[in-house]
N, CA, C and O of each residue as an XYZ file, in Angstrom:
432
protein
N       1.160     -0.961     -0.064
C       0.053     -0.032     -0.146
C       0.894      1.339      0.164
O       1.627      1.684      1.092
N       0.469      1.929     -0.985
C       1.616      3.447     -0.712
C       0.932      4.614      0.160
O      -0.256      4.882      0.343
N       1.894      5.099      0.541
C       1.208      6.197      1.651
C       1.387      7.347      0.874
O       2.131      7.805      0.007
N       0.463      7.608      1.497
C      -0.247      9.132      0.843
C       0.765     10.296      1.827
O       1.129     10.114      2.989
N       1.101     11.665      0.829
C       1.523     12.376      1.566
C       0.735     13.521      1.751
O       0.240     14.115      0.793
N       0.576     13.893      2.979
C      -0.162     15.055      3.108
C       0.710     16.104      3.204
O       1.799     16.165      3.776
N      -0.136     17.247      2.326
C       0.729     18.812      2.380
C      -0.144     19.818      3.131
O      -1.347     19.970      2.917
N       0.516     20.432      3.955
C      -0.626     21.305      4.466
C      -0.180     22.504      3.933
O       1.030     22.711      3.831
N      -1.140     23.456      3.520
C      -0.704     24.269      2.859
C      -0.885     25.755      3.893
O      -1.707     25.756      4.809
N      -0.074     26.879      3.620
C      -0.066     27.773      4.133
C      -0.322     29.196      3.337
O       0.181     29.590      2.285
N      -1.550     30.007      4.452
C      -2.272     31.308      3.174
C      -0.622     32.020      2.910
O       0.487     31.776      3.387
N      -0.985     32.700      2.211
C       0.231     33.590      1.628
C       0.553     34.470      2.635
O      -0.376     34.824      3.362
N       1.908     35.005      2.895
C       1.871     35.796      4.192
C       3.008     36.451      3.643
O       3.532     36.161      2.568
N       3.463     37.591      4.640
C       4.793     38.224      4.684
C       5.118     38.911      5.745
O       4.486     39.966      5.796
N       5.872     38.743      6.652
C       6.083     39.414      7.774
C       6.436     40.603      7.825
O       6.021     41.323      8.734
N       7.290     41.074      6.850
C       8.055     42.004      6.619
C       6.769     43.316      6.223
O       6.753     44.477      6.632
N       5.794     42.633      5.316
C       4.944     43.418      4.675
C       3.775     43.943      5.761
O       3.205     45.035      5.749
N       3.565     42.676      6.838
C       2.704     43.124      8.450
C       3.317     43.824      8.784
O       2.810     44.939      8.663
N       4.702     43.837      9.396
C       5.338     45.097      9.926
C       5.603     46.356      9.337
O       5.934     47.294     10.061
N       5.513     46.474      8.277
C       5.381     47.616      7.287
C       4.215     48.478      7.697
O       4.191     49.706      7.781
N       3.228     47.589      7.942
C       1.808     48.176      7.678
C       1.179     48.382      9.560
O       0.098     48.843      9.926
N       2.167     47.920     10.298
C       1.817     48.122     11.963
C       2.920     49.381     12.311
O       2.630     50.351     13.011
N       4.033     49.191     11.773
C       4.663     50.285     11.996
C       4.347     51.651     11.443
O       4.733     52.588     12.141
N       3.775     51.918     10.420
C       3.230     52.773      9.639
C       2.399     53.431     10.908
O       2.603     54.487     11.507
N       1.363     52.391     11.102
C       0.052     52.509     11.458
C       0.278     52.891     13.221
O      -0.601     53.535     13.794
N       1.251     52.527     13.810
C       1.912     53.079     14.901
C       2.395     54.670     14.716
O       2.147     55.433     15.650
N       2.949     55.090     13.756
C       3.830     56.446     13.919
C       2.670     57.615     12.633
O       2.776     58.841     12.617
N       1.983     57.065     11.996
C       0.962     58.057     11.213
C      -0.335     57.219     11.371
O      -0.693     56.041     11.389
N      -1.101     59.107     11.528
C      -2.682     58.754     11.738
C      -3.198     58.555     10.416
O      -4.209     57.862     10.309
N      -2.607     59.108      9.262
C      -2.994     58.614      8.043
C      -3.220     57.364      7.182
O      -4.011     57.001      6.312
N      -2.091     56.848      7.871
C      -1.590     55.050      7.925
C      -2.576     54.546      8.578
O      -3.515     54.035      7.968
N      -2.541     54.599      9.889
C      -3.697     54.177     10.790
C      -5.048     53.896      9.995
O      -5.654     52.832      9.866
N      -5.367     55.283      9.454
C      -6.698     55.281      8.760
C      -6.999     54.623      7.606
O      -8.089     54.182      7.241
N      -5.924     54.593      7.055
C      -5.850     53.690      5.491
C      -5.873     51.977      5.549
O      -6.416     51.201      4.763
N      -5.068     51.684      6.793
C      -5.435     50.613      7.060
C      -6.770     49.806      7.779
O      -7.187     48.697      7.443
N      -7.209     50.505      8.645
C      -7.990     50.391      9.354
C      -9.206     50.507      8.369
O     -10.170     49.791      8.640
N      -9.268     51.097      7.556
C     -10.575     51.120      6.657
C     -10.395     50.052      5.646
O     -11.317     49.808      4.868
N      -9.137     49.314      5.589
C      -8.936     48.070      4.400
C      -8.443     46.791      5.068
O      -8.139     45.753      4.481
N      -8.412     46.984      6.187
C      -7.810     45.708      6.888
C      -8.786     45.005      8.397
O      -9.492     45.730      9.097
N      -8.637     43.756      8.599
C      -9.331     43.845      9.786
C      -8.271     42.649     10.332
O      -7.622     42.136      9.421
N      -7.980     42.090     11.798
C      -7.146     41.369     12.119
C      -6.920     40.555     11.796
O      -5.733     40.234     11.851
N      -7.966     39.575     11.186
C      -8.114     38.446     10.755
C      -7.430     38.486      9.274
O      -7.715     37.555      8.522
N      -6.552     39.498      8.808
C      -5.991     39.937      7.414
C      -4.488     39.330      7.950
O      -3.700     38.920      7.098
N      -4.116     39.288      9.412
C      -2.569     38.888      9.802
C      -2.526     37.695      9.874
O      -3.495     36.986     10.143
N      -1.535     37.355      9.673
C      -1.019     36.029      9.208
C      -0.632     35.596     10.680
O      -1.019     34.529     11.157
N       0.254     36.607     11.450
C       0.950     36.205     12.839
C       0.490     36.767     13.749
O       0.332     37.988     13.758
N       0.098     35.800     14.950
C      -0.488     35.852     15.947
C      -0.434     37.516     16.634
O      -1.336     38.326     16.847
N       0.910     37.569     16.832
C       1.345     39.161     17.574
C       0.696     40.018     16.587
O       0.085     40.918     17.163
N       0.594     40.078     15.259
C       0.315     40.967     14.696
C      -0.825     41.388     14.675
O      -1.161     42.571     14.702
N      -1.828     40.019     14.602
C      -3.401     39.944     14.788
C      -3.771     40.843     16.357
O      -4.898     41.318     16.496
N      -2.867     40.979     17.305
C      -3.080     41.344     18.405
C      -2.987     42.811     18.385
O      -3.808     43.524     18.962
N      -1.956     43.270     17.699
C      -1.770     44.630     17.974
C      -2.508     45.477     17.307
O      -2.755     46.626     17.675
N      -3.081     44.698     15.807
C      -3.824     45.452     15.099
C      -5.006     45.648     15.383
O      -5.548     46.617     14.851
N      -5.794     44.788     16.319
C      -6.836     44.700     16.740
C      -6.950     45.707     17.551
O      -8.005     46.342     17.522
N      -5.792     46.132     18.557
C      -5.557     47.220     19.649
C      -5.787     48.650     18.505
O      -6.637     49.518     18.706
N      -4.912     48.642     17.409
C      -5.089     49.870     16.530
C      -6.409     50.066     16.172
O      -6.965     51.147     16.362
N      -7.032     48.986     15.604
C      -8.211     49.309     14.823
C      -9.255     49.639     15.943
O     -10.131     50.440     15.619
N      -9.288     49.100     17.305
C     -10.304     49.554     18.307
C     -10.052     50.878     18.388
O     -11.021     51.637     18.428
N      -8.643     51.442     18.429
C      -8.689     53.041     18.774
C      -8.953     53.838     17.653
O      -9.424     54.967     17.787
N      -8.704     53.375     16.611
C      -9.624     54.083     15.112
C     -11.031     53.815     15.378
O     -11.721     54.822     15.218
N     -11.624     52.854     15.707
C     -12.958     53.075     15.602
C     -13.679     54.063     16.510
O     -14.782     54.570     16.302
N     -12.816     54.267     17.627
C     -13.494     54.983     19.221
C     -12.734     56.349     18.925
O     -12.810     57.160     19.848
N     -11.950     56.786     17.703
C     -11.244     58.026     17.273
C     -10.156     58.768     18.390
O     -10.156     59.902     18.867
N      -9.377     57.783     18.549
C      -8.381     57.840     19.830
C      -7.125     57.860     19.059
O      -6.956     57.463     17.906
N      -6.166     58.446     19.968
C      -4.971     57.981     19.488
C      -4.425     56.764     19.719
O      -4.883     55.985     20.555
N      -3.130     56.459     18.789
C      -2.895     55.067     18.953
C      -1.316     55.038     18.316
O      -0.954     54.671     17.198
N      -0.520     55.561     19.447
C       1.199     55.989     19.412
C       1.690     54.122     20.337
O       0.959     53.266     20.836
N       2.829     54.179     20.217
C       3.617     53.344     20.819
C       3.013     52.888     21.988
O       2.500     51.789     22.195
N       3.160     54.112     22.936
C       2.718     54.232     24.377
C       1.225     54.000     24.590
O       0.921     53.123     25.398
N       0.471     54.522     24.109
C      -1.056     54.297     23.948
C      -1.133     52.962     23.848
O      -1.337     52.299     24.864
N      -0.960     52.273     22.427
C      -0.859     50.755     22.171
C      -0.251     49.854     23.380
O      -0.932     48.996     23.941
N       0.828     50.078     23.657
C       1.245     49.468     25.093
C       0.593     49.367     26.222
O       0.389     48.391     26.944
N       0.230     50.662     26.324
C      -0.652     50.342     27.628
C      -1.889     50.003     27.379
O      -2.624     49.803     28.345
N      -2.230     49.909     26.493
C      -3.890     48.882     26.288
C      -3.301     47.326     26.119
O      -3.945     46.468     26.723
N      -2.302     46.947     25.461
C      -1.929     45.701     25.665
C      -1.311     45.185     26.865
O      -1.296     43.984     27.135
N      -0.802     46.087     27.583
C      -0.522     45.744     29.360
C      -1.758     45.736     29.755
O      -2.041     44.684     30.328
N      -2.818     46.668     29.662
C      -4.230     46.255     30.412
C      -4.998     44.973     30.091
O      -5.705     44.317     30.856
N      -4.714     44.747     28.797
C      -5.531     43.390     28.327
C      -4.085     42.203     28.867
O      -4.304     41.032     28.558
N      -3.485     42.319     29.194
C      -2.480     40.920     29.538
C      -1.893     40.433     28.321
O      -1.841     39.209     28.198
N      -1.398     41.221     27.313
C      -0.734     40.411     26.438
C       0.383     41.207     25.958
O       1.070     40.877     24.992
N       0.548     42.227     26.623
C       2.004     43.199     25.933
C       3.307     41.957     25.929
O       4.206     42.000     25.089
N       3.248     41.113     26.766
C       4.703     40.222     26.712
C       4.361     39.197     25.417
O       5.160     38.776     24.580
N       3.147     38.976     25.506
C       2.651     37.773     24.216
C       3.111     38.570     22.672
O       3.357     37.880     21.683
N       3.169     39.763     22.642
C       3.391     40.302     21.521
C       4.943     40.795     21.349
O       5.269     41.270     20.261
N       5.836     40.699     22.328
C       7.204     40.975     22.429
C       7.540     42.245     23.050
O       8.511     42.975     22.849
N       6.378     42.396     23.984
C       6.821     43.857     24.725
C       7.118     45.026     23.811
O       7.307     44.910     22.600
N       7.150     46.416     24.641
C       7.701     47.488     24.476
C       8.586     47.707     23.157
O       8.533     48.547     22.259
N       9.282     46.794     23.364
C      10.764     46.551     22.404
C      10.100     46.182     21.032
O      10.391     46.737     19.973
N       9.199     45.209     21.168
C       8.502     44.842     19.326
C       7.893     45.652     18.817
O       7.857     45.637     17.586
N       7.005     46.920     19.718
C       6.175     47.788     18.946
C       7.489     48.816     18.800
O       7.396     49.441     17.744
N       8.587     49.137     19.501
C       9.618     49.998     18.788
C      10.268     49.455     17.537
O      10.534     50.171     16.572
N      10.517     48.127     17.594
C      11.115     47.594     16.314
C      10.155     48.034     15.286
O      10.534     48.891     14.488
N       8.696     47.453     15.185
C       8.023     47.998     14.220
C       7.929     49.206     13.832
O       7.867     49.324     12.608
N       7.876     50.651     14.742
C       8.142     51.754     14.288
C       9.207     52.177     13.691
O       9.099     53.185     12.991
N      10.154     51.691     13.783
C      11.700     51.799     13.625
C      11.639     51.003     11.712
O      12.211     51.523     10.753
N      11.041     50.073     11.668
C      10.549     49.053     10.721
C       9.528     50.012      9.318
O       9.624     49.846      8.102
N       8.900     50.680      9.840
C       7.817     51.529      9.132
C       8.353     52.084      7.822
O       7.704     51.969      6.782
N       9.783     52.812      7.879
C      10.187     53.276      6.627
C       9.152     54.710      6.453
O       8.942     55.601      7.276
N       8.615     54.538      5.052
C       7.555     55.617      4.924
C       6.224     55.445      4.725
O       5.775     54.706      3.849
N       5.541     56.096      5.502
C       3.967     55.829      5.330
C       3.595     56.205      4.035
O       2.541     55.637      3.746
N       4.042     56.978      3.052
C       3.317     57.115      1.590
C       3.278     56.080      0.934
O       2.753     56.189     -0.174
N       3.732     54.886      1.289
C       3.295     53.574      0.354
C       2.677     52.470      1.449
O       3.114     51.321      1.513
N       1.494     53.024      2.386
C       0.796     52.398      2.995
C      -0.369     51.900      2.037
O      -0.602     50.731      2.343
N      -1.032     52.234      1.205
C      -1.717     51.775      0.117
C      -1.161     50.580     -0.362
O      -1.929     49.642     -0.580
N       0.147     50.441     -0.583
C       0.813     49.057     -1.384
C       1.017     48.153     -0.399
O       0.990     46.940     -0.609
N       1.302     48.846      1.101
C       1.703     47.516      2.270
C       0.467     46.966      2.594
O       0.445     45.848      3.111
N      -0.840     47.728      2.317
C      -2.337     47.166      2.917
C      -2.612     45.882      1.516
O      -3.490     45.024      1.431
N      -1.791     46.119      0.831
C      -2.504     45.027     -0.314
C      -1.837     43.800     -0.385
O      -2.233     42.926     -1.156
């Protein structure tokens, strides 16, 4: 009897693209508006990115600011700051952002 090979398919994903979207959203209100209008947390592949974007989108829906400090405080309140890599990871995202001028491209 021949053995069957099982292939597990992974959805297309790009950690770098997700990092760019999050970084731009943390550093630019216009970028957050664009990302929140076009994406949902379920569009992110990486669990930590889903958690971060969910907090960002909630801030957007409530018309509240969402910088690194505010997002970190909300993640801490939800007891998931360490799950996403802490303030250090949020800072990395902000540094990774590059320019927010290309946010439309990143959300694709």
